[in-house]
ChimeraX commands (.cxc) that place a marker at each C-alpha (Angstrom):
marker #1 position 124.25,96.20,90.11 radius 0.5
marker #1 position 122.60,93.11,91.36 radius 0.5
marker #1 position 118.80,93.01,90.48 radius 0.5
marker #1 position 116.31,91.66,93.00 radius 0.5
marker #1 position 115.10,88.48,91.23 radius 0.5
marker #1 position 113.14,86.93,94.08 radius 0.5
marker #1 position 110.95,88.29,96.68 radius 0.5
marker #1 position 110.01,86.34,99.84 radius 0.5
marker #1 position 106.24,86.81,100.55 radius 0.5
marker #1 position 106.34,86.45,104.34 radius 0.5
marker #1 position 103.21,86.14,106.35 radius 0.5
marker #1 position 105.27,86.24,109.59 radius 0.5
marker #1 position 103.55,87.98,112.24 radius 0.5
marker #1 position 103.09,86.93,115.88 radius 0.5
marker #1 position 100.61,84.45,114.68 radius 0.5
marker #1 position 101.44,83.51,111.07 radius 0.5
marker #1 position 98.76,80.93,110.78 radius 0.5
marker #1 position 96.20,83.38,111.85 radius 0.5
marker #1 position 97.19,85.76,108.97 radius 0.5
marker #1 position 96.71,83.09,106.36 radius 0.5
marker #1 position 93.39,82.20,107.75 radius 0.5
marker #1 position 92.15,85.76,107.74 radius 0.5
marker #1 position 93.57,87.31,104.54 radius 0.5
marker #1 position 94.38,85.94,101.09 radius 0.5
marker #1 position 97.50,87.57,99.54 radius 0.5
marker #1 position 98.29,87.34,95.84 radius 0.5
marker #1 position 100.36,89.33,93.39 radius 0.5
marker #1 position 99.81,90.28,89.70 radius 0.5
marker #1 position 101.95,91.73,87.05 radius 0.5
marker #1 position 100.60,94.55,85.00 radius 0.5
marker #1 position 97.35,93.71,83.00 radius 0.5
marker #1 position 96.25,91.46,85.88 radius 0.5
marker #1 position 98.48,88.34,84.89 radius 0.5
marker #1 position 99.04,86.39,88.19 radius 0.5
marker #1 position 102.54,85.82,89.37 radius 0.5
marker #1 position 103.19,82.15,90.38 radius 0.5
marker #1 position 104.43,81.41,93.74 radius 0.5
marker #1 position 106.98,78.83,94.96 radius 0.5
marker #1 position 107.20,77.33,98.47 radius 0.5
marker #1 position 110.64,76.73,100.03 radius 0.5
marker #1 position 111.40,76.15,103.65 radius 0.5
marker #1 position 107.97,77.45,104.78 radius 0.5
marker #1 position 108.03,80.58,102.73 radius 0.5
marker #1 position 106.56,81.71,99.37 radius 0.5
marker #1 position 108.71,83.25,96.74 radius 0.5
marker #1 position 107.98,84.93,93.47 radius 0.5
marker #1 position 110.38,85.58,90.57 radius 0.5
marker #1 position 110.85,89.22,89.87 radius 0.5
marker #1 position 111.49,90.72,86.38 radius 0.5
marker #1 position 113.40,93.98,86.66 radius 0.5
marker #1 position 111.34,97.06,85.73 radius 0.5
marker #1 position 108.09,95.12,85.91 radius 0.5
marker #1 position 105.27,96.74,87.68 radius 0.5
marker #1 position 103.43,94.51,90.24 radius 0.5
marker #1 position 100.39,94.91,92.47 radius 0.5
marker #1 position 99.25,93.21,95.64 radius 0.5
marker #1 position 95.68,91.90,96.24 radius 0.5
marker #1 position 94.54,91.62,99.76 radius 0.5
marker #1 position 91.23,89.86,100.35 radius 0.5
marker #1 position 89.45,89.38,103.67 radius 0.5
marker #1 position 88.48,85.71,104.20 radius 0.5
marker #1 position 86.17,86.23,107.06 radius 0.5
marker #1 position 82.47,86.52,106.70 radius 0.5
marker #1 position 81.67,88.80,109.65 radius 0.5
marker #1 position 84.91,90.69,110.80 radius 0.5
marker #1 position 86.68,93.76,109.36 radius 0.5
marker #1 position 90.42,93.11,109.16 radius 0.5
marker #1 position 93.29,95.54,109.33 radius 0.5
marker #1 position 96.30,94.58,106.97 radius 0.5
marker #1 position 99.64,96.33,107.21 radius 0.5
marker #1 position 101.40,95.81,103.89 radius 0.5
marker #1 position 105.21,96.22,103.75 radius 0.5
marker #1 position 107.60,96.16,100.81 radius 0.5
marker #1 position 111.30,95.71,101.62 radius 0.5
marker #1 position 110.39,96.28,105.29 radius 0.5
marker #1 position 108.72,99.62,104.59 radius 0.5
marker #1 position 105.02,100.24,105.32 radius 0.5
marker #1 position 103.34,100.78,101.94 radius 0.5
marker #1 position 101.12,103.55,103.26 radius 0.5
marker #1 position 103.17,105.52,105.70 radius 0.5
marker #1 position 106.73,104.99,104.30 radius 0.5
marker #1 position 107.88,104.18,107.95 radius 0.5
marker #1 position 109.90,101.12,108.96 radius 0.5
marker #1 position 107.09,98.55,109.04 radius 0.5
marker #1 position 105.59,97.33,112.29 radius 0.5
marker #1 position 102.22,95.41,112.85 radius 0.5
marker #1 position 100.81,98.27,115.00 radius 0.5
marker #1 position 100.82,100.86,112.03 radius 0.5
marker #1 position 98.38,102.15,109.62 radius 0.5
marker #1 position 97.18,99.77,107.12 radius 0.5
marker #1 position 94.21,98.81,104.74 radius 0.5
marker #1 position 91.04,97.98,106.42 radius 0.5
marker #1 position 89.12,95.26,104.63 radius 0.5
marker #1 position 85.33,94.86,105.23 radius 0.5
marker #1 position 83.90,91.45,106.00 radius 0.5
marker #1 position 82.62,88.89,103.39 radius 0.5
marker #1 position 85.64,88.73,101.26 radius 0.5
marker #1 position 86.08,92.50,100.51 radius 0.5
marker #1 position 89.55,93.30,99.21 radius 0.5
marker #1 position 91.80,95.97,97.79 radius 0.5
marker #1 position 94.51,96.12,95.16 radius 0.5
marker #1 position 97.67,97.94,96.16 radius 0.5
marker #1 position 99.64,99.08,93.20 radius 0.5
marker #1 position 102.22,101.12,94.84 radius 0.5
marker #1 position 103.66,103.24,97.59 radius 0.5
marker #1 position 101.05,105.78,98.88 radius 0.5
marker #1 position 102.20,109.24,98.25 radius 0.5
marker #1 position 99.02,110.88,99.32 radius 0.5
marker #1 position 95.33,110.09,99.02 radius 0.5
marker #1 position 95.31,110.44,95.27 radius 0.5
marker #1 position 98.83,109.41,94.10 radius 0.5
marker #1 position 101.01,106.30,94.32 radius 0.5
marker #1 position 104.43,105.39,93.21 radius 0.5
marker #1 position 104.26,101.90,91.47 radius 0.5
marker #1 position 105.94,98.94,92.96 radius 0.5
marker #1 position 108.74,97.74,90.56 radius 0.5
marker #1 position 111.42,95.26,90.66 radius 0.5
marker #1 position 114.72,97.13,90.48 radius 0.5
marker #1 position 118.45,97.14,91.23 radius 0.5
marker #1 position 119.18,97.09,94.91 radius 0.5
marker #1 position 120.78,100.50,94.99 radius 0.5
marker #1 position 117.72,101.94,93.28 radius 0.5
marker #1 position 115.27,100.48,95.75 radius 0.5
marker #1 position 113.36,102.81,98.16 radius 0.5
marker #1 position 114.63,100.88,101.21 radius 0.5
marker #1 position 118.35,101.30,100.14 radius 0.5
marker #1 position 117.87,104.95,99.22 radius 0.5
marker #1 position 116.64,105.61,102.83 radius 0.5
marker #1 position 119.25,103.38,104.51 radius 0.5
marker #1 position 116.92,100.39,105.38 radius 0.5
marker #1 position 118.47,97.37,104.03 radius 0.5
marker #1 position 117.54,94.81,106.64 radius 0.5
marker #1 position 114.40,93.52,104.77 radius 0.5
marker #1 position 115.12,94.32,101.14 radius 0.5
marker #1 position 113.28,91.63,99.03 radius 0.5
marker #1 position 110.79,90.77,101.76 radius 0.5
marker #1 position 107.02,91.38,101.40 radius 0.5
marker #1 position 105.16,91.22,104.61 radius 0.5
marker #1 position 101.40,91.34,105.48 radius 0.5
marker #1 position 100.65,91.72,109.15 radius 0.5
marker #1 position 97.13,91.20,110.42 radius 0.5
marker #1 position 97.33,92.55,114.09 radius 0.5
marker link #1:1,2 radius 0.2
marker link #1:2,3 radius 0.2
marker link #1:3,4 radius 0.2
marker link #1:4,5 radius 0.2
marker link #1:5,6 radius 0.2
marker link #1:6,7 radius 0.2
marker link #1:7,8 radius 0.2
marker link #1:8,9 radius 0.2
marker link #1:9,10 radius 0.2
marker link #1:10,11 radius 0.2
marker link #1:11,12 radius 0.2
marker link #1:12,13 radius 0.2
marker link #1:13,14 radius 0.2
marker link #1:14,15 radius 0.2
marker link #1:15,16 radius 0.2
marker link #1:16,17 radius 0.2
marker link #1:17,18 radius 0.2
marker link #1:18,19 radius 0.2
marker link #1:19,20 radius 0.2
marker link #1:20,21 radius 0.2
marker link #1:21,22 radius 0.2
marker link #1:22,23 radius 0.2
marker link #1:23,24 radius 0.2
marker link #1:24,25 radius 0.2
marker link #1:25,26 radius 0.2
marker link #1:26,27 radius 0.2
marker link #1:27,28 radius 0.2
marker link #1:28,29 radius 0.2
marker link #1:29,30 radius 0.2
marker link #1:30,31 radius 0.2
marker link #1:31,32 radius 0.2
marker link #1:32,33 radius 0.2
marker link #1:33,34 radius 0.2
marker link #1:34,35 radius 0.2
marker link #1:35,36 radius 0.2
marker link #1:36,37 radius 0.2
marker link #1:37,38 radius 0.2
marker link #1:38,39 radius 0.2
marker link #1:39,40 radius 0.2
marker link #1:40,41 radius 0.2
marker link #1:41,42 radius 0.2
marker link #1:42,43 radius 0.2
marker link #1:43,44 radius 0.2
marker link #1:44,45 radius 0.2
marker link #1:45,46 radius 0.2
marker link #1:46,47 radius 0.2
marker link #1:47,48 radius 0.2
marker link #1:48,49 radius 0.2
marker link #1:49,50 radius 0.2
marker link #1:50,51 radius 0.2
marker link #1:51,52 radius 0.2
marker link #1:52,53 radius 0.2
marker link #1:53,54 radius 0.2
marker link #1:54,55 radius 0.2
marker link #1:55,56 radius 0.2
marker link #1:56,57 radius 0.2
marker link #1:57,58 radius 0.2
marker link #1:58,59 radius 0.2
marker link #1:59,60 radius 0.2
marker link #1:60,61 radius 0.2
marker link #1:61,62 radius 0.2
marker link #1:62,63 radius 0.2
marker link #1:63,64 radius 0.2
marker link #1:64,65 radius 0.2
marker link #1:65,66 radius 0.2
marker link #1:66,67 radius 0.2
marker link #1:67,68 radius 0.2
marker link #1:68,69 radius 0.2
marker link #1:69,70 radius 0.2
marker link #1:70,71 radius 0.2
marker link #1:71,72 radius 0.2
marker link #1:72,73 radius 0.2
marker link #1:73,74 radius 0.2
marker link #1:74,75 radius 0.2
marker link #1:75,76 radius 0.2
marker link #1:76,77 radius 0.2
marker link #1:77,78 radius 0.2
marker link #1:78,79 radius 0.2
marker link #1:79,80 radius 0.2
marker link #1:80,81 radius 0.2
marker link #1:81,82 radius 0.2
marker link #1:82,83 radius 0.2
marker link #1:83,84 radius 0.2
marker link #1:84,85 radius 0.2
marker link #1:85,86 radius 0.2
marker link #1:86,87 radius 0.2
marker link #1:87,88 radius 0.2
marker link #1:88,89 radius 0.2
marker link #1:89,90 radius 0.2
marker link #1:90,91 radius 0.2
marker link #1:91,92 radius 0.2
marker link #1:92,93 radius 0.2
marker link #1:93,94 radius 0.2
marker link #1:94,95 radius 0.2
marker link #1:95,96 radius 0.2
marker link #1:96,97 radius 0.2
marker link #1:97,98 radius 0.2
marker link #1:98,99 radius 0.2
marker link #1:99,100 radius 0.2
marker link #1:100,101 radius 0.2
marker link #1:101,102 radius 0.2
marker link #1:102,103 radius 0.2
marker link #1:103,104 radius 0.2
marker link #1:104,105 radius 0.2
marker link #1:105,106 radius 0.2
marker link #1:106,107 radius 0.2
marker link #1:107,108 radius 0.2
marker link #1:108,109 radius 0.2
marker link #1:109,110 radius 0.2
marker link #1:110,111 radius 0.2
marker link #1:111,112 radius 0.2
marker link #1:112,113 radius 0.2
marker link #1:113,114 radius 0.2
marker link #1:114,115 radius 0.2
marker link #1:115,116 radius 0.2
marker link #1:116,117 radius 0.2
marker link #1:117,118 radius 0.2
marker link #1:118,119 radius 0.2
marker link #1:119,120 radius 0.2
marker link #1:120,121 radius 0.2
marker link #1:121,122 radius 0.2
marker link #1:122,123 radius 0.2
marker link #1:123,124 radius 0.2
marker link #1:124,125 radius 0.2
marker link #1:125,126 radius 0.2
marker link #1:126,127 radius 0.2
marker link #1:127,128 radius 0.2
marker link #1:128,129 radius 0.2
marker link #1:129,130 radius 0.2
marker link #1:130,131 radius 0.2
marker link #1:131,132 radius 0.2
marker link #1:132,133 radius 0.2
marker link #1:133,134 radius 0.2
marker link #1:134,135 radius 0.2
marker link #1:135,136 radius 0.2
marker link #1:136,137 radius 0.2
marker link #1:137,138 radius 0.2
marker link #1:138,139 radius 0.2
marker link #1:139,140 radius 0.2
marker link #1:140,141 radius 0.2
marker link #1:141,142 radius 0.2
view
């Protein structure tokens, strides 16, 4: 079983530069330890440690506009569980640097399933037959 040891953090939407100017994206391991990012060929990468829980922080960089962010992990929308698309449900961040921490897949309004690095065949995307974007984290700001 091959473990996923690197995840591409892709801010690739129709206007990638716009996403970076509207929303800050970072990732922490448990207990708030930041995960260093590494840039290669215009993408950001993080090193994953199998069975380690992670959480994503999304912060609105604007001072006066609410922003919708659609977070996908392995190509799957973190809220709906659908194959991700920029026109789906997401997290609405109020203006003036308001943010949110996303610790896992939204099961319902009160439960989440933690994001964990795992073996490929144990990933949610693989178990649901969606292997096209395994290892890719996307944040769309439509």
